[in-house]
PyMOL Python script that loads the backbone (N, CA, C, O; Angstrom):
from pymol import cmd

cmd.read_pdbstr("""\
ATOM      1  N   MET A   1      59.503 105.288  86.048  1.00  0.00           N
ATOM      2  CA  MET A   1      59.633 105.767  87.417  1.00  0.00           C
ATOM      3  C   MET A   1      59.414 104.617  88.407  1.00  0.00           C
ATOM      4  O   MET A   1      60.122 104.508  89.408  1.00  0.00           O
ATOM      5  N   THR A   2      58.438 103.772  88.122  1.00  0.00           N
ATOM      6  CA  THR A   2      58.153 102.660  89.014  1.00  0.00           C
ATOM      7  C   THR A   2      59.324 101.674  89.046  1.00  0.00           C
ATOM      8  O   THR A   2      59.641 101.104  90.091  1.00  0.00           O
ATOM      9  N   THR A   3      59.952 101.485  87.903  1.00  0.00           N
ATOM     10  CA  THR A   3      61.091 100.570  87.837  1.00  0.00           C
ATOM     11  C   THR A   3      62.236 101.073  88.713  1.00  0.00           C
ATOM     12  O   THR A   3      62.901 100.279  89.378  1.00  0.00           O
ATOM     13  N   LEU A   4      62.467 102.377  88.717  1.00  0.00           N
ATOM     14  CA  LEU A   4      63.509 102.975  89.540  1.00  0.00           C
ATOM     15  C   LEU A   4      63.227 102.752  91.019  1.00  0.00           C
ATOM     16  O   LEU A   4      64.140 102.438  91.783  1.00  0.00           O
ATOM     17  N   LEU A   5      61.986 102.909  91.426  1.00  0.00           N
ATOM     18  CA  LEU A   5      61.617 102.704  92.830  1.00  0.00           C
ATOM     19  C   LEU A   5      61.802 101.243  93.229  1.00  0.00           C
ATOM     20  O   LEU A   5      62.254 100.948  94.335  1.00  0.00           O
ATOM     21  N   VAL A   6      61.454 100.341  92.331  1.00  0.00           N
ATOM     22  CA  VAL A   6      61.624  98.909  92.639  1.00  0.00           C
ATOM     23  C   VAL A   6      63.110  98.589  92.773  1.00  0.00           C
ATOM     24  O   VAL A   6      63.502  97.858  93.683  1.00  0.00           O
ATOM     25  N   ILE A   7      63.933  99.121  91.891  1.00  0.00           N
ATOM     26  CA  ILE A   7      65.374  98.873  91.957  1.00  0.00           C
ATOM     27  C   ILE A   7      65.935  99.432  93.269  1.00  0.00           C
ATOM     28  O   ILE A   7      66.716  98.759  93.942  1.00  0.00           O
ATOM     29  N   LEU A   8      65.549 100.632  93.628  1.00  0.00           N
ATOM     30  CA  LEU A   8      66.014 101.223  94.885  1.00  0.00           C
ATOM     31  C   LEU A   8      65.575 100.403  96.092  1.00  0.00           C
ATOM     32  O   LEU A   8      66.347 100.229  97.035  1.00  0.00           O
ATOM     33  N   ALA A   9      64.347  99.899  96.073  1.00  0.00           N
ATOM     34  CA  ALA A   9      63.866  99.071  97.169  1.00  0.00           C
ATOM     35  C   ALA A   9      64.651  97.763  97.258  1.00  0.00           C
ATOM     36  O   ALA A   9      64.991  97.311  98.351  1.00  0.00           O
ATOM     37  N   VAL A  10      64.934  97.161  96.108  1.00  0.00           N
ATOM     38  CA  VAL A  10      65.656  95.904  96.084  1.00  0.00           C
ATOM     39  C   VAL A  10      67.090  96.102  96.598  1.00  0.00           C
ATOM     40  O   VAL A  10      67.633  95.221  97.265  1.00  0.00           O
ATOM     41  N   VAL A  11      67.688  97.222  96.298  1.00  0.00           N
ATOM     42  CA  VAL A  11      69.049  97.495  96.767  1.00  0.00           C
ATOM     43  C   VAL A  11      69.034  97.912  98.243  1.00  0.00           C
ATOM     44  O   VAL A  11      69.916  97.517  99.006  1.00  0.00           O
ATOM     45  N   ALA A  12      68.053  98.695  98.640  1.00  0.00           N
ATOM     46  CA  ALA A  12      68.004  99.204 100.008  1.00  0.00           C
ATOM     47  C   ALA A  12      67.711  98.116 101.036  1.00  0.00           C
ATOM     48  O   ALA A  12      68.192  98.193 102.167  1.00  0.00           O
ATOM     49  N   LEU A  13      66.938  97.115 100.668  1.00  0.00           N
ATOM     50  CA  LEU A  13      66.576  96.057 101.600  1.00  0.00           C
ATOM     51  C   LEU A  13      67.791  95.273 102.099  1.00  0.00           C
ATOM     52  O   LEU A  13      67.941  95.122 103.311  1.00  0.00           O
ATOM     53  N   PRO A  14      68.667  94.764 101.220  1.00  0.00           N
ATOM     54  CA  PRO A  14      69.850  94.035 101.724  1.00  0.00           C
ATOM     55  C   PRO A  14      70.804  94.959 102.491  1.00  0.00           C
ATOM     56  O   PRO A  14      71.420  94.533 103.467  1.00  0.00           O
ATOM     57  N   VAL A  15      70.927  96.201 102.065  1.00  0.00           N
ATOM     58  CA  VAL A  15      71.794  97.146 102.772  1.00  0.00           C
ATOM     59  C   VAL A  15      71.289  97.358 104.186  1.00  0.00           C
ATOM     60  O   VAL A  15      72.075  97.341 105.133  1.00  0.00           O
ATOM     61  N   ALA A  16      69.993  97.556 104.341  1.00  0.00           N
ATOM     62  CA  ALA A  16      69.391  97.750 105.667  1.00  0.00           C
ATOM     63  C   ALA A  16      69.546  96.484 106.507  1.00  0.00           C
ATOM     64  O   ALA A  16      69.769  96.571 107.714  1.00  0.00           O
ATOM     65  N   ALA A  17      69.432  95.315 105.889  1.00  0.00           N
ATOM     66  CA  ALA A  17      69.584  94.059 106.629  1.00  0.00           C
ATOM     67  C   ALA A  17      71.001  93.902 107.121  1.00  0.00           C
ATOM     68  O   ALA A  17      71.209  93.480 108.259  1.00  0.00           O
ATOM     69  N   VAL A  18      71.987  94.227 106.298  1.00  0.00           N
ATOM     70  CA  VAL A  18      73.391  94.107 106.701  1.00  0.00           C
ATOM     71  C   VAL A  18      73.704  95.094 107.814  1.00  0.00           C
ATOM     72  O   VAL A  18      74.355  94.730 108.792  1.00  0.00           O
ATOM     73  N   VAL A  19      73.251  96.342 107.684  1.00  0.00           N
ATOM     74  CA  VAL A  19      73.507  97.341 108.717  1.00  0.00           C
ATOM     75  C   VAL A  19      72.848  96.924 110.024  1.00  0.00           C
ATOM     76  O   VAL A  19      73.446  97.087 111.087  1.00  0.00           O
ATOM     77  N   GLY A  20      71.646  96.397 109.974  1.00  0.00           N
ATOM     78  CA  GLY A  20      70.961  95.931 111.191  1.00  0.00           C
ATOM     79  C   GLY A  20      71.688  94.768 111.827  1.00  0.00           C
ATOM     80  O   GLY A  20      71.841  94.723 113.048  1.00  0.00           O
ATOM     81  N   TYR A  21      72.137  93.830 111.018  1.00  0.00           N
ATOM     82  CA  TYR A  21      72.839  92.667 111.552  1.00  0.00           C
ATOM     83  C   TYR A  21      74.159  93.078 112.207  1.00  0.00           C
ATOM     84  O   TYR A  21      74.481  92.610 113.299  1.00  0.00           O
ATOM     85  N   VAL A  22      74.911  93.938 111.554  1.00  0.00           N
ATOM     86  CA  VAL A  22      76.207  94.349 112.104  1.00  0.00           C
ATOM     87  C   VAL A  22      76.014  95.111 113.410  1.00  0.00           C
ATOM     88  O   VAL A  22      76.763  94.897 114.363  1.00  0.00           O
ATOM     89  N   SER A  23      75.038  95.983 113.467  1.00  0.00           N
ATOM     90  CA  SER A  23      74.818  96.729 114.721  1.00  0.00           C
ATOM     91  C   SER A  23      74.342  95.783 115.842  1.00  0.00           C
ATOM     92  O   SER A  23      74.738  95.940 116.997  1.00  0.00           O
ATOM     93  N   TRP A  24      73.500  94.811 115.498  1.00  0.00           N
ATOM     94  CA  TRP A  24      73.042  93.844 116.504  1.00  0.00           C
ATOM     95  C   TRP A  24      74.216  93.004 116.996  1.00  0.00           C
ATOM     96  O   TRP A  24      74.360  92.773 118.197  1.00  0.00           O
ATOM     97  N   ARG A  25      75.071  92.541 116.047  1.00  0.00           N
ATOM     98  CA  ARG A  25      76.220  91.724 116.419  1.00  0.00           C
ATOM     99  C   ARG A  25      77.186  92.504 117.311  1.00  0.00           C
ATOM    100  O   ARG A  25      77.690  91.967 118.297  1.00  0.00           O
ATOM    101  N   ASP A  26      77.443  93.761 116.971  1.00  0.00           N
ATOM    102  CA  ASP A  26      78.361  94.569 117.769  1.00  0.00           C
ATOM    103  C   ASP A  26      77.806  94.847 119.156  1.00  0.00           C
ATOM    104  O   ASP A  26      78.549  94.825 120.138  1.00  0.00           O
ATOM    105  N   ARG A  27      76.514  95.106 119.245  1.00  0.00           N
ATOM    106  CA  ARG A  27      75.917  95.319 120.573  1.00  0.00           C
ATOM    107  C   ARG A  27      76.030  94.061 121.423  1.00  0.00           C
ATOM    108  O   ARG A  27      76.348  94.135 122.610  1.00  0.00           O
ATOM    109  N   ARG A  28      75.768  92.894 120.810  1.00  0.00           N
ATOM    110  CA  ARG A  28      75.857  91.633 121.538  1.00  0.00           C
ATOM    111  C   ARG A  28      77.294  91.332 121.923  1.00  0.00           C
ATOM    112  O   ARG A  28      77.555  90.832 123.017  1.00  0.00           O
ATOM    113  N   ARG A  29      78.219  91.631 121.038  1.00  0.00           N
ATOM    114  CA  ARG A  29      79.633  91.335 121.301  1.00  0.00           C
ATOM    115  C   ARG A  29      80.141  92.195 122.453  1.00  0.00           C
ATOM    116  O   ARG A  29      80.847  91.680 123.321  1.00  0.00           O
ATOM    117  N   THR A  30      79.813  93.480 122.495  1.00  0.00           N
ATOM    118  CA  THR A  30      80.294  94.340 123.571  1.00  0.00           C
ATOM    119  C   THR A  30      79.655  93.974 124.907  1.00  0.00           C
ATOM    120  O   THR A  30      80.253  94.191 125.961  1.00  0.00           O
ATOM    121  N   ALA A  31      78.456  93.425 124.868  1.00  0.00           N
ATOM    122  CA  ALA A  31      77.803  93.053 126.116  1.00  0.00           C
ATOM    123  C   ALA A  31      78.430  91.778 126.713  1.00  0.00           C
ATOM    124  O   ALA A  31      78.434  91.605 127.932  1.00  0.00           O
ATOM    125  N   THR A  32      78.957  90.893 125.859  1.00  0.00           N
ATOM    126  CA  THR A  32      79.499  89.624 126.374  1.00  0.00           C
ATOM    127  C   THR A  32      81.013  89.632 126.481  1.00  0.00           C
ATOM    128  O   THR A  32      81.581  88.674 127.005  1.00  0.00           O
ATOM    129  N   ASP A  33      81.691  90.668 126.010  1.00  0.00           N
ATOM    130  CA  ASP A  33      83.153  90.686 126.014  1.00  0.00           C
ATOM    131  C   ASP A  33      83.758  91.434 127.187  1.00  0.00           C
ATOM    132  O   ASP A  33      84.878  91.935 127.092  1.00  0.00           O
ATOM    133  N   GLU A  34      83.045  91.513 128.273  1.00  0.00           N
ATOM    134  CA  GLU A  34      83.608  92.176 129.429  1.00  0.00           C
ATOM    135  C   GLU A  34      84.778  91.349 129.947  1.00  0.00           C
ATOM    136  O   GLU A  34      84.606  90.187 130.314  1.00  0.00           O
ATOM    137  N   GLU A  35      85.959  91.945 129.977  1.00  0.00           N
ATOM    138  CA  GLU A  35      87.156  91.222 130.380  1.00  0.00           C
ATOM    139  C   GLU A  35      87.241  91.102 131.907  1.00  0.00           C
ATOM    140  O   GLU A  35      87.177  92.110 132.611  1.00  0.00           O
ATOM    141  N   PRO A  36      87.383  89.898 132.409  1.00  0.00           N
ATOM    142  CA  PRO A  36      87.652  89.769 133.825  1.00  0.00           C
ATOM    143  C   PRO A  36      89.042  90.335 134.145  1.00  0.00           C
ATOM    144  O   PRO A  36      89.886  90.467 133.258  1.00  0.00           O
ATOM    145  N   ALA A  37      89.263  90.658 135.389  1.00  0.00           N
ATOM    146  CA  ALA A  37      90.531  91.263 135.791  1.00  0.00           C
ATOM    147  C   ALA A  37      91.720  90.334 135.493  1.00  0.00           C
ATOM    148  O   ALA A  37      92.791  90.812 135.118  1.00  0.00           O
ATOM    149  N   ALA A  38      91.549  89.047 135.653  1.00  0.00           N
ATOM    150  CA  ALA A  38      92.652  88.105 135.411  1.00  0.00           C
ATOM    151  C   ALA A  38      93.029  88.092 133.914  1.00  0.00           C
ATOM    152  O   ALA A  38      94.212  88.033 133.580  1.00  0.00           O
ATOM    153  N   THR A  39      92.044  88.146 133.027  1.00  0.00           N
ATOM    154  CA  THR A  39      92.325  88.175 131.584  1.00  0.00           C
ATOM    155  C   THR A  39      93.049  89.458 131.213  1.00  0.00           C
ATOM    156  O   THR A  39      94.005  89.441 130.439  1.00  0.00           O
ATOM    157  N   ARG A  40      92.592  90.557 131.764  1.00  0.00           N
ATOM    158  CA  ARG A  40      93.216  91.852 131.480  1.00  0.00           C
ATOM    159  C   ARG A  40      94.660  91.870 132.003  1.00  0.00           C
ATOM    160  O   ARG A  40      95.557  92.367 131.321  1.00  0.00           O
ATOM    161  N   ALA A  41      94.886  91.336 133.196  1.00  0.00           N
ATOM    162  CA  ALA A  41      96.223  91.307 133.774  1.00  0.00           C
ATOM    163  C   ALA A  41      97.142  90.416 132.945  1.00  0.00           C
ATOM    164  O   ALA A  41      98.307  90.759 132.742  1.00  0.00           O
ATOM    165  N   ALA A  42      96.647  89.292 132.467  1.00  0.00           N
ATOM    166  CA  ALA A  42      97.469  88.402 131.650  1.00  0.00           C
ATOM    167  C   ALA A  42      97.852  89.069 130.324  1.00  0.00           C
ATOM    168  O   ALA A  42      98.978  88.924 129.850  1.00  0.00           O
ATOM    169  N   ARG A  43      96.901  89.803 129.731  1.00  0.00           N
ATOM    170  CA  ARG A  43      97.211  90.504 128.493  1.00  0.00           C
ATOM    171  C   ARG A  43      98.253  91.586 128.707  1.00  0.00           C
ATOM    172  O   ARG A  43      99.150  91.759 127.882  1.00  0.00           O
ATOM    173  N   VAL A  44      98.142  92.314 129.809  1.00  0.00           N
ATOM    174  CA  VAL A  44      99.131  93.347 130.123  1.00  0.00           C
ATOM    175  C   VAL A  44     100.499  92.732 130.342  1.00  0.00           C
ATOM    176  O   VAL A  44     101.506  93.284 129.897  1.00  0.00           O
ATOM    177  N   GLU A  45     100.547  91.596 131.022  1.00  0.00           N
ATOM    178  CA  GLU A  45     101.817  90.919 131.267  1.00  0.00           C
ATOM    179  C   GLU A  45     102.460  90.443 129.962  1.00  0.00           C
ATOM    180  O   GLU A  45     103.673  90.563 129.788  1.00  0.00           O
ATOM    181  N   ARG A  46     101.647  89.901 129.041  1.00  0.00           N
ATOM    182  CA  ARG A  46     102.174  89.481 127.745  1.00  0.00           C
ATOM    183  C   ARG A  46     102.800  90.655 127.003  1.00  0.00           C
ATOM    184  O   ARG A  46     103.888  90.534 126.439  1.00  0.00           O
ATOM    185  N   HIS A  47     102.108  91.790 127.006  1.00  0.00           N
ATOM    186  CA  HIS A  47     102.638  92.968 126.321  1.00  0.00           C
ATOM    187  C   HIS A  47     103.921  93.463 126.972  1.00  0.00           C
ATOM    188  O   HIS A  47     104.852  93.881 126.284  1.00  0.00           O
ATOM    189  N   ARG A  48     103.968  93.414 128.293  1.00  0.00           N
ATOM    190  CA  ARG A  48     105.159  93.868 129.014  1.00  0.00           C
ATOM    191  C   ARG A  48     106.352  92.999 128.678  1.00  0.00           C
ATOM    192  O   ARG A  48     107.445  93.503 128.417  1.00  0.00           O
ATOM    193  N   ARG A  49     106.142  91.684 128.684  1.00  0.00           N
ATOM    194  CA  ARG A  49     107.259  90.755 128.378  1.00  0.00           C
ATOM    195  C   ARG A  49     107.722  90.894 126.941  1.00  0.00           C
ATOM    196  O   ARG A  49     108.919  90.801 126.668  1.00  0.00           O
ATOM    197  N   ALA A  50     106.798  91.115 126.019  1.00  0.00           N
ATOM    198  CA  ALA A  50     107.173  91.312 124.623  1.00  0.00           C
ATOM    199  C   ALA A  50     108.001  92.587 124.483  1.00  0.00           C
ATOM    200  O   ALA A  50     108.975  92.612 123.730  1.00  0.00           O
ATOM    201  N   ALA A  51     107.627  93.631 125.191  1.00  0.00           N
ATOM    202  CA  ALA A  51     108.405  94.882 125.152  1.00  0.00           C
ATOM    203  C   ALA A  51     109.787  94.679 125.747  1.00  0.00           C
ATOM    204  O   ALA A  51     110.764  95.230 125.240  1.00  0.00           O
ATOM    205  N   GLU A  52     109.884  93.902 126.809  1.00  0.00           N
ATOM    206  CA  GLU A  52     111.192  93.634 127.405  1.00  0.00           C
ATOM    207  C   GLU A  52     112.081  92.851 126.445  1.00  0.00           C
ATOM    208  O   GLU A  52     113.275  93.130 126.339  1.00  0.00           O
ATOM    209  N   ARG A  53     111.502  91.862 125.736  1.00  0.00           N
ATOM    210  CA  ARG A  53     112.289  91.089 124.764  1.00  0.00           C
ATOM    211  C   ARG A  53     112.773  91.974 123.638  1.00  0.00           C
ATOM    212  O   ARG A  53     113.923  91.859 123.212  1.00  0.00           O
ATOM    213  N   ALA A  54     111.930  92.845 123.154  1.00  0.00           N
ATOM    214  CA  ALA A  54     112.316  93.736 122.062  1.00  0.00           C
ATOM    215  C   ALA A  54     113.422  94.674 122.530  1.00  0.00           C
ATOM    216  O   ALA A  54     114.348  94.963 121.771  1.00  0.00           O
ATOM    217  N   HIS A  55     113.338  95.149 123.761  1.00  0.00           N
ATOM    218  CA  HIS A  55     114.367  96.057 124.287  1.00  0.00           C
ATOM    219  C   HIS A  55     115.691  95.309 124.474  1.00  0.00           C
ATOM    220  O   HIS A  55     116.753  95.844 124.158  1.00  0.00           O
ATOM    221  N   ALA A  56     115.633  94.088 124.980  1.00  0.00           N
ATOM    222  CA  ALA A  56     116.857  93.316 125.216  1.00  0.00           C
ATOM    223  C   ALA A  56     117.561  93.008 123.901  1.00  0.00           C
ATOM    224  O   ALA A  56     118.789  92.946 123.861  1.00  0.00           O
ATOM    225  N   GLN A  57     116.812  92.817 122.842  1.00  0.00           N
ATOM    226  CA  GLN A  57     117.438  92.514 121.550  1.00  0.00           C
ATOM    227  C   GLN A  57     118.112  93.746 120.969  1.00  0.00           C
ATOM    228  O   GLN A  57     119.035  93.614 120.165  1.00  0.00           O
ATOM    229  N   SER A  58     117.679  94.929 121.350  1.00  0.00           N
ATOM    230  CA  SER A  58     118.275  96.135 120.776  1.00  0.00           C
ATOM    231  C   SER A  58     119.362  96.716 121.665  1.00  0.00           C
ATOM    232  O   SER A  58     120.029  97.662 121.244  1.00  0.00           O
ATOM    233  N   ASP A  59     119.577  96.207 122.867  1.00  0.00           N
ATOM    234  CA  ASP A  59     120.638  96.699 123.733  1.00  0.00           C
ATOM    235  C   ASP A  59     122.000  96.441 123.089  1.00  0.00           C
ATOM    236  O   ASP A  59     122.211  95.384 122.493  1.00  0.00           O
ATOM    237  N   GLY A  60     122.904  97.374 123.202  1.00  0.00           N
ATOM    238  CA  GLY A  60     124.240  97.198 122.651  1.00  0.00           C
ATOM    239  C   GLY A  60     124.398  97.834 121.289  1.00  0.00           C
ATOM    240  O   GLY A  60     125.524  98.090 120.861  1.00  0.00           O
ATOM    241  N   TRP A  61     123.300  98.099 120.592  1.00  0.00           N
ATOM    242  CA  TRP A  61     123.395  98.742 119.288  1.00  0.00           C
ATOM    243  C   TRP A  61     123.061 100.204 119.493  1.00  0.00           C
ATOM    244  O   TRP A  61     122.002 100.546 120.019  1.00  0.00           O
ATOM    245  N   ASN A  62     123.978 101.064 119.072  1.00  0.00           N
ATOM    246  CA  ASN A  62     123.732 102.482 119.309  1.00  0.00           C
ATOM    247  C   ASN A  62     122.649 103.009 118.359  1.00  0.00           C
ATOM    248  O   ASN A  62     122.303 102.367 117.367  1.00  0.00           O
ATOM    249  N   ARG A  63     122.143 104.156 118.679  1.00  0.00           N
ATOM    250  CA  ARG A  63     121.033 104.710 117.915  1.00  0.00           C
ATOM    251  C   ARG A  63     121.480 105.298 116.583  1.00  0.00           C
ATOM    252  O   ARG A  63     120.656 105.511 115.694  1.00  0.00           O
ATOM    253  N   GLY A  64     122.783 105.563 116.434  1.00  0.00           N
ATOM    254  CA  GLY A  64     123.265 106.145 115.202  1.00  0.00           C
ATOM    255  C   GLY A  64     123.458 105.131 114.072  1.00  0.00           C
ATOM    256  O   GLY A  64     123.717 105.508 112.929  1.00  0.00           O
ATOM    257  N   GLY A  65     123.330 103.850 114.397  1.00  0.00           N
ATOM    258  CA  GLY A  65     123.453 102.811 113.396  1.00  0.00           C
ATOM    259  C   GLY A  65     124.889 102.448 113.058  1.00  0.00           C
ATOM    260  O   GLY A  65     125.155 101.929 111.974  1.00  0.00           O
ATOM    261  N   HIS A  66     125.832 102.715 113.983  1.00  0.00           N
ATOM    262  CA  HIS A  66     127.233 102.448 113.712  1.00  0.00           C
ATOM    263  C   HIS A  66     127.718 101.151 114.323  1.00  0.00           C
ATOM    264  O   HIS A  66     128.917 100.978 114.541  1.00  0.00           O
ATOM    265  N   GLY A  67     126.826 100.261 114.596  1.00  0.00           N
ATOM    266  CA  GLY A  67     127.238  98.934 115.036  1.00  0.00           C
ATOM    267  C   GLY A  67     127.179  98.760 116.545  1.00  0.00           C
ATOM    268  O   GLY A  67     126.670  99.602 117.284  1.00  0.00           O
ATOM    269  N   TYR A  68     127.717  97.639 116.959  1.00  0.00           N
ATOM    270  CA  TYR A  68     127.644  97.231 118.368  1.00  0.00           C
ATOM    271  C   TYR A  68     128.604  98.050 119.190  1.00  0.00           C
ATOM    272  O   TYR A  68     129.783  98.170 118.857  1.00  0.00           O
ATOM    273  N   THR A  69     128.087  98.623 120.283  1.00  0.00           N
ATOM    274  CA  THR A  69     128.931  99.474 121.150  1.00  0.00           C
ATOM    275  C   THR A  69     129.060  98.923 122.550  1.00  0.00           C
ATOM    276  O   THR A  69     129.719  99.536 123.389  1.00  0.00           O
ATOM    277  N   GLY A  70     128.446  97.775 122.831  1.00  0.00           N
ATOM    278  CA  GLY A  70     128.455  97.299 124.209  1.00  0.00           C
ATOM    279  C   GLY A  70     129.299  96.181 124.383  1.00  0.00           C
ATOM    280  O   GLY A  70     129.414  95.661 125.493  1.00  0.00           O
TER     281      GLY A  70
END
""", "prot")
cmd.dss("prot")
cmd.show_as("cartoon", "prot")
cmd.util.cbc("prot")
cmd.orient("prot")
């Protein structure tokens, strides 16, 4: 019985350490990752331009898959 308790303690200690570290890291990361408005605006602009490029590449091809119609 004592051996089982020692094994459980040996396994539980690293698991608790990893869980504690990950929660500490995530709390610290969310506290320091506040996006300034300029960073957020630049990210939105990048996504908008990527969507425009994807749309421009698909213009002229019909949705039925029958080739170029434009």
